[in-house]
Backbone as a printed PyTorch tensor [residue, N CA C, xyz], in Angstrom:
tensor([[[-10.2960, -15.2660, -19.2840],
         [-11.5750, -15.3320, -18.5850],
         [-11.4350, -14.7770, -17.1820]],

        [[-12.5590, -14.4090, -16.5620],
         [-12.5370, -13.8380, -15.2160],
         [-11.9420, -14.8210, -14.2010]],

        [[-12.2290, -16.1120, -14.3520],
         [-11.7110, -17.1090, -13.4170],
         [-10.1980, -17.1380, -13.3740]],

        [[ -9.5430, -16.9500, -14.5200],
         [ -8.0950, -16.9370, -14.5630],
         [ -7.5380, -15.7360, -13.8130]],

        [[ -8.2010, -14.5930, -13.9220],
         [ -7.7230, -13.4030, -13.2250],
         [ -7.7870, -13.6090, -11.7080]],

        [[ -8.8940, -14.1730, -11.2170],
         [ -8.9900, -14.3970,  -9.7800],
         [ -7.9750, -15.4390,  -9.3330]],

        [[ -7.7420, -16.4480, -10.1530],
         [ -6.7440, -17.4530,  -9.8400],
         [ -5.3690, -16.8030,  -9.7300]],

        [[ -5.0450, -15.8940, -10.6740],
         [ -3.7600, -15.2240, -10.6370],
         [ -3.6400, -14.3160,  -9.4190]],

        [[ -4.7150, -13.6300,  -9.0380],
         [ -4.6740, -12.7880,  -7.8540],
         [ -4.3850, -13.6370,  -6.6240]],

        [[ -5.0210, -14.7970,  -6.5200],
         [ -4.7520, -15.6970,  -5.3930],
         [ -3.2710, -16.0570,  -5.3650]],

        [[ -2.6850, -16.3240,  -6.5240],
         [ -1.2670, -16.6570,  -6.6130],
         [ -0.4150, -15.4740,  -6.1310]],

        [[ -0.7830, -14.2650,  -6.5370],
         [ -0.0460, -13.0710,  -6.1140],
         [ -0.0970, -12.9340,  -4.5970]],

        [[ -1.2770, -13.0570,  -4.0060],
         [ -1.4080, -12.8730,  -2.5660],
         [ -0.6910, -13.9660,  -1.8000]],

        [[ -0.6710, -15.1940,  -2.3170],
         [  0.0860, -16.2650,  -1.6690],
         [  1.5670, -15.9160,  -1.6960]],

        [[  2.0570, -15.3950,  -2.8260],
         [  3.4640, -15.0050,  -2.9120],
         [  3.7810, -13.8770,  -1.9420]],

        [[  2.8500, -12.9540,  -1.7230],
         [  3.0840, -11.8510,  -0.8020],
         [  3.1940, -12.3400,   0.6360]],

        [[  2.4380, -13.3700,   0.9840],
         [  2.4120, -13.8670,   2.3560],
         [  3.5240, -14.8540,   2.6400]],

        [[  4.2130, -15.3650,   1.6080],
         [  5.2360, -16.3780,   1.7950],
         [  6.6170, -15.7490,   1.6650]],

        [[  7.2640, -15.4010,   2.7870],
         [  8.5430, -14.6910,   2.7130],
         [  9.6760, -15.5350,   2.1490]],

        [[  9.5010, -16.8510,   2.0400],
         [ 10.5780, -17.6810,   1.5170],
         [ 10.5010, -17.8190,  -0.0010]],

        [[  9.4620, -17.2390,  -0.6380],
         [  9.3370, -17.3540,  -2.0940],
         [ 10.3960, -16.4970,  -2.7690]],

        [[ 10.7210, -16.8350,  -4.0050],
         [ 11.7590, -16.1080,  -4.7320],
         [ 11.3600, -14.6580,  -4.9670]],

        [[ 10.0650, -14.3740,  -5.1490],
         [  9.6450, -12.9890,  -5.3970],
         [  9.9010, -12.1270,  -4.1670]],

        [[  9.7240, -12.6870,  -2.9600],
         [ 10.0070, -11.9180,  -1.7460],
         [ 11.4840, -11.6400,  -1.6330]],

        [[ 12.3050, -12.6270,  -1.9920],
         [ 13.7470, -12.4180,  -1.9400],
         [ 14.1640, -11.3570,  -2.9540]],

        [[ 13.5780, -11.3930,  -4.1680],
         [ 13.9000, -10.3870,  -5.1730],
         [ 13.4570,  -9.0060,  -4.7060]],

        [[ 12.2640,  -8.9100,  -4.1000],
         [ 11.7700,  -7.6290,  -3.6020],
         [ 12.7020,  -7.1060,  -2.5280]],

        [[ 13.1350,  -7.9780,  -1.6220],
         [ 14.0380,  -7.5640,  -0.5590],
         [ 15.3480,  -7.0270,  -1.1460]],

        [[ 15.8820,  -7.6950,  -2.1700],
         [ 17.1190,  -7.2240,  -2.7870],
         [ 16.9070,  -5.8710,  -3.4550]],

        [[ 15.7180,  -5.6550,  -4.0750],
         [ 15.4330,  -4.3550,  -4.6770],
         [ 15.3850,  -3.2730,  -3.6080]],

        [[ 14.9860,  -3.6310,  -2.4040],
         [ 14.8980,  -2.6560,  -1.3170],
         [ 16.2530,  -2.4220,  -0.6600]],

        [[ 17.2700,  -3.1810,  -1.0740],
         [ 18.5870,  -3.0030,  -0.4810],
         [ 18.8590,  -3.9900,   0.6320]],

        [[ 18.0140,  -4.9770,   0.8220],
         [ 18.2260,  -5.9840,   1.8530],
         [ 18.7220,  -7.2670,   1.2360]],

        [[ 18.5770,  -8.3530,   2.0040],
         [ 18.8980,  -9.6560,   1.4620],
         [ 17.7830, -10.6150,   1.8180]],

        [[ 17.8510, -11.8190,   1.2940],
         [ 16.7480, -12.7660,   1.4830],
         [ 16.5340, -13.0900,   2.9480]],

        [[ 17.5960, -13.1630,   3.7470],
         [ 17.4060, -13.5100,   5.1560],
         [ 16.7320, -12.3840,   5.9170]],

        [[ 16.9830, -11.1020,   5.5420],
         [ 16.3140, -10.0050,   6.2510],
         [ 14.8280,  -9.9850,   5.9510]],

        [[ 14.4190, -10.4880,   4.7510],
         [ 12.9950, -10.4940,   4.4420],
         [ 12.2660, -11.5130,   5.3050]],

        [[ 12.9570, -12.5410,   5.7780],
         [ 12.3190, -13.5440,   6.6260],
         [ 12.1300, -13.0300,   8.0510]],

        [[ 12.9560, -12.0660,   8.4640],
         [ 12.9040, -11.5850,   9.8370],
         [ 11.6140, -10.8250,  10.1290]],

        [[ 11.0970, -10.0730,   9.1720],
         [  9.9070,  -9.2570,   9.3840],
         [  9.0090,  -9.3770,   8.1600]],

        [[  7.9060, -10.1000,   8.2830],
         [  7.0300, -10.3320,   7.1430],
         [  6.3410,  -9.0560,   6.6910]],

        [[  6.2040,  -8.8720,   5.3800],
         [  5.4440,  -7.7260,   4.8910],
         [  3.9660,  -7.8800,   5.2530]],

        [[  3.3420,  -6.7620,   5.5210],
         [  1.9160,  -6.7250,   5.8370],
         [  1.2250,  -6.0650,   4.6570]],

        [[  0.2320,  -6.7240,   4.0780],
         [ -0.5030,  -6.1780,   2.9380],
         [ -1.7560,  -5.4830,   3.4530]],

        [[ -1.7760,  -4.1480,   3.3280],
         [ -2.9170,  -3.3550,   3.7990],
         [ -4.1510,  -3.5710,   2.9350]],

        [[ -3.9550,  -3.5370,   1.6120],
         [ -5.0950,  -3.5700,   0.6900],
         [ -4.6040,  -3.9700,  -0.6970]],

        [[ -5.5030,  -4.5560,  -1.4770],
         [ -5.2250,  -4.8730,  -2.8780],
         [ -6.4220,  -4.4240,  -3.7060]],

        [[ -6.1660,  -3.7650,  -4.8480],
         [ -7.2510,  -3.3010,  -5.7280],
         [ -6.9050,  -3.5980,  -7.1820]],

        [[ -7.9500,  -3.7720,  -7.9840],
         [ -7.8070,  -3.9340,  -9.4280],
         [ -7.7790,  -2.5560, -10.0770]],

        [[ -7.0780,  -2.4320, -11.2140],
         [ -7.1990,  -1.2250, -12.0200],
         [ -8.5030,  -1.3180, -12.8060]],

        [[ -8.9160,  -0.2030, -13.4060],
         [-10.2160,  -0.1450, -14.0810],
         [-10.3370,  -1.1230, -15.2430]],

        [[ -9.2290,  -1.4990, -15.8740],
         [ -9.2860,  -2.4340, -17.0030],
         [ -8.9210,  -3.8660, -16.6080]],

        [[ -8.7510,  -4.1300, -15.3120],
         [ -8.4160,  -5.4530, -14.7780],
         [ -7.0480,  -5.9680, -15.2110]],

        [[ -6.2040,  -5.1240, -15.7870],
         [ -4.8950,  -5.5890, -16.2540],
         [ -3.8660,  -5.6560, -15.1280]],

        [[ -4.0950,  -4.9110, -14.0580],
         [ -3.1240,  -4.8450, -12.9620],
         [ -3.8430,  -4.9550, -11.6190]],

        [[ -3.0870,  -5.4070, -10.6340],
         [ -3.5110,  -5.3820,  -9.2390],
         [ -2.4710,  -4.5470,  -8.5070]],

        [[ -2.9200,  -3.6280,  -7.6690],
         [ -2.0070,  -2.7840,  -6.9000],
         [ -2.1740,  -3.1510,  -5.4350]],

        [[ -1.0390,  -3.3790,  -4.7540],
         [ -1.0660,  -3.6770,  -3.3250],
         [ -0.3100,  -2.5980,  -2.5680]],

        [[ -0.7280,  -2.3730,  -1.3370],
         [ -0.0210,  -1.4980,  -0.4150],
         [  0.5530,  -2.3940,   0.6620]],

        [[  1.8700,  -2.3200,   0.8480],
         [  2.5370,  -3.1900,   1.8140],
         [  3.4870,  -2.3950,   2.6940]],

        [[  3.6900,  -2.9010,   3.9010],
         [  4.6710,  -2.3220,   4.8060],
         [  5.1070,  -3.4090,   5.7790]],

        [[  6.0580,  -3.0890,   6.6070],
         [  6.4890,  -3.9920,   7.6760],
         [  6.1260,  -3.3400,   9.0010]],

        [[  5.3770,  -4.0720,   9.8220],
         [  4.9750,  -3.5560,  11.1330],
         [  6.1330,  -3.7030,  12.1100]],

        [[  6.2800,  -2.7270,  13.0210],
         [  7.3080,  -2.8140,  14.0560],
         [  7.0300,  -4.0260,  14.9460]],

        [[  5.7640,  -4.1930,  15.3330],
         [  5.3210,  -5.3400,  16.1340],
         [  4.0060,  -5.8270,  15.5640]],

        [[  3.7630,  -7.1220,  15.6830],
         [  2.4720,  -7.6610,  15.2730],
         [  1.3870,  -6.9910,  16.1080]],

        [[  0.2210,  -6.7470,  15.5360],
         [ -0.9060,  -6.0590,  16.1800],
         [ -0.5630,  -4.6210,  16.5320]],

        [[  0.3310,  -4.0060,  15.7700],
         [  0.7200,  -2.6130,  15.9800],
         [  0.4020,  -1.8250,  14.7150]],

        [[  0.1680,  -0.5370,  14.8370],
         [ -0.0410,   0.3190,  13.6760],
         [  1.2770,   0.9580,  13.2280]],

        [[  2.3010,   0.9220,  14.0760],
         [  3.5900,   1.5460,  13.7660],
         [  4.3450,   0.6800,  12.7580]],

        [[  4.8890,   1.3340,  11.7220],
         [  5.6070,   0.5830,  10.7010],
         [  7.0970,   0.8740,  10.7820]],

        [[  7.8980,  -0.0380,  10.2480],
         [  9.3380,   0.1530,  10.1440],
         [  9.5790,   1.3130,   9.1810]],

        [[ 10.4020,   2.2580,   9.5710],
         [ 10.6690,   3.4360,   8.7410],
         [ 11.1330,   3.0200,   7.3490]],

        [[ 10.5560,   3.6330,   6.3370],
         [ 10.9370,   3.3640,   4.9590],
         [ 10.4190,   2.0660,   4.3820]],

        [[  9.4810,   1.3980,   5.0730],
         [  9.0370,   0.0790,   4.6080],
         [  7.7390,   0.1080,   3.8110]],

        [[  7.1150,   1.2630,   3.6230],
         [  5.8300,   1.3270,   2.9330],
         [  6.0640,   1.3360,   1.4200]],

        [[  5.4290,   0.4160,   0.7190],
         [  5.5630,   0.2730,  -0.7310],
         [  4.2000,   0.1230,  -1.3740]],

        [[  4.0590,   0.6790,  -2.5620],
         [  2.9650,   0.3270,  -3.4480],
         [  3.5730,  -0.5700,  -4.5140]],

        [[  2.9540,  -1.7120,  -4.7540],
         [  3.4550,  -2.6560,  -5.7480],
         [  2.3990,  -2.8570,  -6.8150]],

        [[  2.8170,  -2.8020,  -8.0690],
         [  1.9230,  -2.9650,  -9.2090],
         [  2.2340,  -4.3250,  -9.8290]],

        [[  1.1870,  -5.1710,  -9.9240],
         [  1.3330,  -6.5440, -10.4100],
         [  0.5450,  -6.7300, -11.6990]],

        [[  1.0960,  -7.5040, -12.6240],
         [  0.3540,  -7.9050, -13.8220],
         [ -0.6600,  -8.9540, -13.3700]],

        [[ -1.9520,  -8.7090, -13.5930],
         [ -2.9930,  -9.6040, -13.0810],
         [ -3.0470, -10.9270, -13.8270]],

        [[ -2.4610, -10.9900, -14.9900],
         [ -2.5000, -12.2330, -15.7700],
         [ -1.3130, -13.1360, -15.4750]],

        [[ -0.1210, -12.5420, -15.2770],
         [  1.0870, -13.3450, -15.0770],
         [  1.5400, -13.3910, -13.6220]],

        [[  1.0990, -12.4260, -12.7940],
         [  1.5610, -12.3460, -11.4110],
         [  2.9070, -11.6660, -11.2650]],

        [[  3.4720, -11.1480, -12.3520],
         [  4.7730, -10.4860, -12.3170],
         [  4.6510,  -9.1070, -11.6790]],

        [[  5.6100,  -8.7620, -10.8220],
         [  5.6570,  -7.4190, -10.2380],
         [  6.2250,  -6.4750, -11.2930]],

        [[  5.4220,  -5.4930, -11.6920],
         [  5.8020,  -4.5580, -12.7470],
         [  6.5200,  -3.3250, -12.2130]],

        [[  6.1650,  -2.9120, -10.9850],
         [  6.6710,  -1.6460, -10.4650],
         [  6.5560,  -1.6420,  -8.9500]],

        [[  7.5460,  -1.0970,  -8.2870],
         [  7.4920,  -0.8700,  -6.8450],
         [  7.7360,   0.5990,  -6.5690]],

        [[  6.8770,   1.2100,  -5.7900],
         [  7.0150,   2.6220,  -5.4360],
         [  7.3690,   2.6770,  -3.9560]],

        [[  8.6100,   3.0350,  -3.6630],
         [  9.1120,   3.0520,  -2.2900],
         [  8.6770,   4.3110,  -1.5520]],

        [[  8.4800,   4.1720,  -0.2430],
         [  8.2010,   5.3050,   0.6400],
         [  7.0410,   6.1570,   0.1490]],

        [[  5.9930,   5.4930,  -0.3290],
         [  4.8380,   6.2350,  -0.8240],
         [  4.1010,   6.9400,   0.3070]],

        [[  4.2050,   6.3990,   1.5120],
         [  3.6370,   7.0080,   2.7140],
         [  4.5360,   6.6910,   3.9020]],

        [[  4.3620,   7.4180,   5.0010],
         [  5.1600,   7.1600,   6.2110],
         [  4.4130,   6.3080,   7.2290]],

        [[  3.1630,   5.9560,   6.9360],
         [  2.3840,   5.0340,   7.7690],
         [  1.7690,   3.9880,   6.8430]],

        [[  1.1080,   2.9890,   7.4310],
         [  0.4380,   2.0110,   6.5680],
         [ -0.5960,   2.7390,   5.7200]],

        [[ -0.8710,   2.1880,   4.5530],
         [ -1.7360,   2.8500,   3.5610],
         [ -2.9290,   1.9480,   3.2620]],

        [[ -4.0350,   2.1190,   3.9910],
         [ -5.1860,   1.2360,   3.7910],
         [ -6.1420,   1.6680,   2.6840]],

        [[ -5.8470,   2.7850,   2.0020],
         [ -6.7720,   3.2920,   0.9870],
         [ -6.0700,   3.3970,  -0.3660]],

        [[ -6.5550,   2.6150,  -1.3360],
         [ -6.1310,   2.7160,  -2.7350],
         [ -7.3870,   2.8260,  -3.5780]],

        [[ -7.4630,   3.8590,  -4.4020],
         [ -8.6280,   4.0730,  -5.2610],
         [ -8.1750,   4.1900,  -6.7060]],

        [[ -8.5150,   3.2060,  -7.5360],
         [ -8.1490,   3.3170,  -8.9490],
         [ -9.0520,   4.3320,  -9.6510]],

        [[ -8.4960,   5.0160, -10.6470],
         [ -9.2920,   5.9270, -11.4630],
         [-10.3550,   5.0980, -12.1830]],

        [[-11.5790,   5.5970, -12.2910],
         [-12.6430,   4.7790, -12.8870],
         [-12.4860,   4.5120, -14.3840]],

        [[-11.7010,   5.3350, -15.1050],
         [-11.5760,   5.1600, -16.5540],
         [-10.1470,   4.9760, -17.0210]],

        [[ -9.1760,   5.5670, -16.3180],
         [ -7.7680,   5.5330, -16.7350],
         [ -7.0140,   4.5430, -15.8510]],

        [[ -6.6670,   3.3870, -16.3980],
         [ -6.0290,   2.3150, -15.6220],
         [ -4.6250,   2.6620, -15.1470]],

        [[ -4.0420,   3.7450, -15.6400],
         [ -2.6950,   4.1130, -15.2170],
         [ -2.6880,   5.0950, -14.0440]],

        [[ -3.8550,   5.4970, -13.5460],
         [ -3.9360,   6.4830, -12.4620],
         [ -4.5250,   5.8430, -11.2090]],

        [[ -3.8940,   6.1270, -10.0660],
         [ -4.3320,   5.5760,  -8.7780],
         [ -4.1730,   6.6370,  -7.6990]],

        [[ -5.0910,   6.6510,  -6.7550],
         [ -5.0230,   7.5260,  -5.5840],
         [ -4.6960,   6.6680,  -4.3690]],

        [[ -3.7670,   7.1240,  -3.5270],
         [ -3.4710,   6.4380,  -2.2620],
         [ -3.6390,   7.4350,  -1.1210]],

        [[ -4.1170,   6.9360,   0.0260],
         [ -4.2930,   7.7870,   1.2050],
         [ -3.9200,   6.9800,   2.4400]],

        [[ -3.3120,   7.6690,   3.4120],
         [ -2.8260,   6.9710,   4.6050],
         [ -3.0100,   7.8330,   5.8450]],

        [[ -2.7120,   7.2390,   6.9720],
         [ -2.8220,   7.9320,   8.2500],
         [ -1.8060,   9.0410,   8.4340]],

        [[ -0.8520,   9.1630,   7.5260],
         [  0.1170,  10.2630,   7.6090],
         [ -0.4700,  11.5780,   7.1230]],

        [[ -1.7570,  11.5370,   6.7000],
         [ -2.4310,  12.7560,   6.2580],
         [ -2.2160,  13.0730,   4.7910]],

        [[ -1.5050,  12.2120,   4.0720],
         [ -1.2220,  12.4830,   2.6640],
         [ -2.1660,  11.7180,   1.7440]],

        [[ -2.5770,  12.4110,   0.6920],
         [ -3.2940,  11.8100,  -0.4170],
         [ -2.4000,  12.0150,  -1.6330]],

        [[ -2.0260,  10.9170,  -2.2950],
         [ -1.1470,  10.9770,  -3.4590],
         [ -1.8720,  10.4520,  -4.6850]],

        [[ -1.6020,  11.0720,  -5.8220],
         [ -2.0980,  10.5890,  -7.1090],
         [ -0.8740,  10.0870,  -7.8790]],

        [[ -0.9480,   8.8320,  -8.3700],
         [  0.1890,   8.1620,  -8.9980],
         [ -0.0740,   7.8180, -10.4520]],

        [[  0.9940,   7.8430, -11.2520],
         [  0.9930,   7.2740, -12.5830],
         [  1.5700,   5.8710, -12.4380]],

        [[  0.7560,   4.8380, -12.6400],
         [  1.1900,   3.4590, -12.4260],
         [  2.1010,   2.9330, -13.5240]],

        [[  2.1750,   3.6170, -14.6510],
         [  3.0920,   3.2000, -15.7140],
         [  4.5190,   3.6310, -15.4110]],

        [[  4.6820,   4.8250, -14.8330],
         [  6.0260,   5.3640, -14.5870],
         [  6.4170,   5.3690, -13.1110]],

        [[  5.4360,   5.2720, -12.2070],
         [  5.7170,   5.3820, -10.7790],
         [  5.8030,   6.8280, -10.3080]],

        [[  5.5250,   7.7620, -11.1900],
         [  5.6100,   9.1850, -10.8690],
         [  4.4320,   9.6230,  -9.9920]],

        [[  4.7550,  10.3980,  -8.9460],
         [  3.7170,  11.0140,  -8.1200],
         [  3.2550,  12.2700,  -8.8520]],

        [[  1.9960,  12.2940,  -9.2430],
         [  1.4660,  13.4140, -10.0180],
         [  0.9920,  14.5530,  -9.1350]],

        [[  0.5160,  14.2270,  -7.9350],
         [ -0.0310,  15.2370,  -7.0340],
         [  0.0320,  14.7190,  -5.6080]],

        [[  0.2890,  15.6110,  -4.6710],
         [  0.2390,  15.2830,  -3.2440],
         [ -0.5730,  16.3430,  -2.5280]],

        [[ -1.4720,  15.9030,  -1.6800],
         [ -2.1920,  16.8040,  -0.7900],
         [ -1.9150,  16.3250,   0.6190]],

        [[ -1.5560,  17.2430,   1.5140],
         [ -1.2780,  16.8700,   2.8990],
         [ -2.2280,  17.6150,   3.8260]],

        [[ -2.9810,  16.8540,   4.5950],
         [ -3.8560,  17.4510,   5.6060],
         [ -3.0120,  17.8190,   6.8110]],

        [[ -3.1630,  19.0300,   7.2910],
         [ -2.4480,  19.4800,   8.4860],
         [ -3.4630,  20.0280,   9.4690]],

        [[ -3.3710,  19.5610,  10.6990],
         [ -4.2330,  20.0690,  11.7570],
         [ -3.4160,  21.1050,  12.5230]],

        [[ -3.8320,  22.3570,  12.4430],
         [ -3.0930,  23.4350,  13.0930],
         [ -3.5680,  23.6990,  14.5150]],

        [[ -4.6630,  23.0720,  14.9050],
         [ -5.1710,  23.2270,  16.2650],
         [ -5.9280,  21.9670,  16.6300]],

        [[ -6.1190,  21.7600,  17.9060],
         [ -6.8560,  20.5920,  18.3710],
         [ -8.3320,  20.8820,  18.4500]],

        [[ -9.0940,  19.9940,  19.0620],
         [-10.5290,  20.2310,  19.2150],
         [-10.7730,  21.4690,  20.0790]],

        [[-11.8710,  22.1410,  19.8240],
         [-12.2110,  23.3560,  20.5640],
         [-12.5140,  23.0180,  22.0220]],

        [[-13.2140,  21.9350,  22.2540],
         [-13.5440,  21.5340,  23.6210],
         [-12.9550,  20.1530,  23.8860]],

        [[-12.7440,  19.8120,  25.1590],
         [-12.2610,  18.4590,  25.4610],
         [-13.2810,  17.4370,  24.9940]],

        [[-12.8030,  16.2880,  24.6080],
         [-13.7070,  15.2260,  24.1260],
         [-14.7420,  14.8530,  25.1750]],

        [[-14.3990,  14.9500,  26.4560],
         [-15.3500,  14.5870,  27.5240],
         [-16.5240,  15.5470,  27.6010]],

        [[-16.3780,  16.7880,  27.0490],
         [-17.4660,  17.7750,  27.0800],
         [-18.3860,  17.7030,  25.8720]],

        [[-18.0620,  16.8960,  24.9010],
         [-18.8720,  16.8280,  23.6840],
         [-20.2660,  16.2890,  23.9940]],

        [[-21.2780,  16.9690,  23.4590],
         [-22.6590,  16.5460,  23.6670],
         [-23.3120,  17.1170,  24.9220]],

        [[-22.5170,  17.7670,  25.8030],
         [-23.0820,  18.3710,  27.0140],
         [-23.5420,  19.7860,  26.7120]],

        [[-24.4950,  20.2640,  27.4890],
         [-24.9390,  21.6520,  27.3490],
         [-23.8500,  22.5920,  27.8010]],

        [[-23.7050,  23.6980,  27.1050],
         [-22.6910,  24.6890,  27.5070],
         [-23.2570,  25.6170,  28.5720]],

        [[-22.3780,  26.1810,  29.3640],
         [-22.7950,  27.1830,  30.3510],
         [-23.1370,  26.6140,  31.5950]]])
């Protein structure tokens, strides 16, 4: 039932926020750390979304350099795929972006496809079953604004 899915999502998010839980320690070990290092810097969850068939929840997480900062610890950005019924972490995709990733868009019909976008200028398309990056687009700004920001809206000449 729908109520069970929301209950399980609440359980997942509680586990994400509690660095002393066993799942956080296991995640830290998968990242090459240990349980005590996971307590030193709590993961920050940017966003959580359901897949189109409600079978999975995908979260974007990173570790901030400082609280109330946008800068993240290098190599700390992860996309995590969770089973929405059991709360089990099915897949972790390391270094999916170099900045926090506040945008996750599930494909409207194919539950195995997800789009992620971040402040690093990258848009990635992922296969959630394999963790494979199917496509990357990188926005590059080759020049700055034509006029200074202070001149915007003023008459020219």
